[in-house]
C-alpha positions in Angstrom: -42.3 -54.8 -27.3 -46.7 -55.6 -26.4 -45.2 -59.4 -26.3 -43.0 -58.4 -23.9 -45.0 -56.7 -21.5 -47.7 -59.4 -21.8 -44.7 -62.4 -21.7 -43.6 -60.7 -18.2 -47.3 -60.0 -17.2 -47.8 -63.8 -17.5 -44.2 -64.9 -14.9 -45.3 -62.5 -12.6 -48.8 -63.6 -11.9 -47.9 -67.4 -12.2 -45.2 -65.9 -9.2 -48.1 -65.3 -7.4 -50.6 -67.7 -7.9 -48.4 -71.0 -8.3 -47.7 -72.5 -4.2 -43.8 -71.9 -3.4 -42.9 -76.0 -3.0 -44.0 -76.1 -6.8 -41.9 -73.9 -7.9 -38.5 -75.3 -7.5 -36.4 -78.0 -6.2 -34.9 -80.1 -4.8 -32.1 -78.6 -4.2 -28.3 -80.3 -2.8 -26.4 -78.7 -0.2 -23.0 -79.3 1.2 -21.2 -79.2 4.4 -17.7 -79.9 5.7 -16.7 -81.3 9.6 -15.2 -77.8 9.7 -14.1 -76.0 13.4 -14.8 -76.3 16.2 -13.5 -80.2 17.0 -16.3 -80.3 19.7 -19.3 -78.1 20.1 -18.9 -74.8 21.4 -19.1 -75.4 25.7 -18.1 -78.6 25.3 -14.2 -78.5 25.7 -13.1 -80.8 28.0 -9.7 -78.6 28.9 -7.8 -81.0 27.5 -5.1 -81.7 24.7 -8.5 -83.6 23.2 -9.8 -80.1 22.3 -7.2 -79.6 19.8 -7.8 -82.6 17.7 -10.3 -82.6 14.9 -10.4 -86.4 16.4 -8.6 -88.4 18.1 -8.1 -91.5 16.6 -10.7 -93.3 14.3 -13.5 -92.2 13.4 -13.0 -88.8 11.3 -16.1 -87.9 9.9 -15.6 -85.5 6.3 -18.4 -84.2 5.9 -21.5 -84.7 3.3 -24.4 -83.5 1.6 -28.2 -83.2 1.8 -31.4 -82.9 -0.4 -33.9 -80.2 0.8 -37.7 -80.0 -1.0 -39.1 -77.2 -2.8 -40.7 -76.2 0.1 -38.0 -76.5 2.3 -38.3 -79.7 3.6 -35.4 -81.5 4.6 -35.4 -85.3 2.5 -32.1 -86.7 3.2 -28.3 -86.2 4.4 -25.6 -88.3 3.3 -22.2 -88.2 5.9 -19.2 -89.4 4.6 -16.2 -91.6 7.5 -13.0 -93.0 7.4 -11.7 -95.7 10.2 -8.1 -96.0 10.4 -8.6 -99.0 12.5 -11.6 -101.6 13.6 -13.0 -101.2 16.9 -16.8 -102.9 16.7 -17.8 -101.2 19.8 -17.6 -97.9 18.6 -21.5 -97.1 16.9 -23.2 -93.8 16.0 -24.8 -91.3 18.4 -28.2 -89.6 17.5 -29.1 -87.4 14.7 -29.7 -83.6 15.9 -31.5 -81.2 13.9 -31.7 -76.6 15.0 -34.5 -76.2 12.3 -33.5 -72.1 12.6 -29.7 -72.4 14.0 -31.2 -71.3 17.3 -28.8 -73.0 19.3 -31.6 -75.5 20.2 -32.5 -78.3 19.0 -35.4 -78.8 17.8 -35.3 -82.9 16.5 -33.2 -86.0 17.1 -33.4 -88.9 15.4 -32.9 -92.2 17.3 -29.9 -93.6 16.2 -27.7 -94.1 19.4 -25.5 -96.9 19.7 -27.6 -98.5 16.5 -27.1 -102.0 15.6 -27.4 -102.2 11.3 -29.8 -100.4 9.1 -33.9 -99.8 9.3 -36.0 -97.2 10.3 -35.5 -95.3 13.5 -37.2 -92.7 15.1 -37.7 -89.3 14.6 -38.3 -87.3 17.6 -39.3 -83.3 19.0 -36.8 -82.3 21.9 -36.0 -78.9 23.4 -32.5 -78.7 24.3 -30.3 -76.1 24.3 -26.6 -76.3 23.0 -25.3 -75.5 26.2 -25.7 -74.6 29.5 -30.2 -74.7 29.9 -30.7 -78.7 29.9 -27.0 -80.5 29.6 -28.8 -83.4 32.3 -31.1 -84.8 29.1 -27.4 -84.9 26.9 -26.1 -88.7 27.2 -22.8 -88.4 27.4 -19.6 -90.1 25.7 -18.5 -91.0 28.9 -21.7 -93.2 29.1 -20.7 -95.7 26.9 -18.4 -97.8 28.3 -15.7 -96.1 26.9 -13.5 -96.1 30.7 -10.0 -96.3 30.3 -9.6 -95.5 26.5 -8.7 -93.0 24.3 -12.2 -90.8 23.9 -13.5 -87.4 23.4 -14.7 -87.4 27.5 -18.0 -85.9 28.3 -19.6 -85.1 25.2 -22.9 -85.3 24.2 -23.7 -88.4 21.8 -27.5 -88.7 21.6 -30.2 -87.8 24.0 -31.9 -89.3 27.3 -34.9 -90.8 27.0 -36.9 -88.1 29.8 -35.8 -85.9 26.6 -38.3 -87.0 23.8 -40.8 -85.7 22.9 -44.2 -87.8 21.1 -42.2 -89.6 18.2 -43.7 -87.5 14.8 -41.9 -90.1 11.6 -39.5 -92.2 10.8 -36.0 -91.9 9.3 -34.6 -94.5 6.8 -31.0 -95.0 8.7 -28.3 -96.9 5.8 -26.0 -98.5 9.0 -23.0 -97.9 9.8 -19.9 -100.2 9.9 -16.1 -100.1 11.4 -14.2 -101.2 8.6 -11.2 -99.9 8.0 -11.5 -97.3 4.8 -14.1 -94.7 4.2 -17.7 -95.4 4.4 -21.0 -93.2 3.7 -24.0 -93.3 5.9 -27.3 -92.2 4.7 -30.7 -90.5 6.2 -33.6 -90.5 3.9 -36.4 -89.0 5.5 -39.6 -91.1 5.8 -41.9 -87.9 7.1 -39.4 -85.1 6.0 -38.6 -81.8 8.5 -39.8 -78.5 7.8 -36.2 -76.2 7.7 -36.1 -72.3 8.0 -34.2 -69.9 6.2 -30.6 -71.7 8.1 -30.7 -74.7 10.0 -27.6 -76.9 12.1 -27.3 -80.4 12.6 -25.0 -82.1 14.4 -23.4 -85.9 14.4 -21.0 -88.3 15.8 -20.0 -91.6 17.2 -21.0 -92.9 20.7 -17.6 -92.5 21.9 -17.3 -88.8 20.9 -14.1 -89.6 19.3 -14.8 -87.0 16.2 -18.4 -84.9 16.1 -20.0 -83.1 13.6 -21.8 -79.6 13.8 -22.3 -77.5 10.7 -25.1 -74.0 10.2 -26.3 -74.0 6.6 -28.2 -71.7 4.2 -31.3 -73.0 3.3 -31.0 -73.0 -0.5 -34.9 -73.1 -1.4 -36.0 -69.3 -1.9 -38.0 -67.9 0.0 -41.6 -67.3 -1.4 -40.4 -63.2 -1.2 -37.1 -63.4 -3.0 -39.7 -64.7 -6.0 -42.1 -62.4 -5.7 -39.7 -59.1 -5.4 -38.0 -61.0 -8.8 -41.4 -61.0 -10.4 -42.3 -57.3 -9.5 -38.8 -56.1 -10.8 -39.3 -57.6 -14.1 -42.7 -56.2 -14.2 -41.5 -52.7 -13.5 -38.7 -52.9 -16.0 -41.9 -54.0 -18.8 -43.9 -50.9 -17.7 -40.7 -48.5 -17.5 -39.6 -50.2 -21.0 -43.5 -49.6 -22.6 -43.5 -46.3 -21.6 -40.3 -45.4 -23.2 -41.2 -47.0 -26.6 -44.9 -45.6 -27.0 -45.4 -43.4 -29.5 -46.1 -39.0 -27.4 -49.3 -37.9 -28.7 
């Protein structure tokens, strides 16, 4: 019992002394292209509102990686094309680091022509209703007269961007038919809260991803509570097994 008590004491001490980023990770998470078909408040009142995707592409969902310290390292988004339309290009990637319905960062991949490093910018844009004029909408990208999801955000305007804070490696986009994946590698990782959200889609908004995700990284307080619980159990067991005088 003395050996067990000593071991638990060491575990608790390590949980207190080791920085959170050194205690675990990296962690993976997954997300799907679930309802709604459009971002809340951005329905256009037509039959398009009931469709998950309009023609092509079809966003399917994806996975991501977060460091033990809670920083977003990468995102993989899966999609497919049922037809080849070369004018379809990616939109900006939106990040809401604390899931409060206000975008905090974007990756500037709107109308990106290929793979490469793209800028990471801070923004402050409500999901809907306060500063909508800062969005770049789907109808601003040459889709007049075509079947697409009208009047939906696909990026932000230049005057919405703060000072660039980093770079993100983007794998590029293809319009070939079949199943594909885009990859965002954060060369300057972004710190996330206990819950966060991301949004992304093509410049025609034919399918728009909006996912709220629980951060899989344990909070430091959780680790400390676990250690304190183990410590308490050890003390209780030691008292029960100690010989009475």
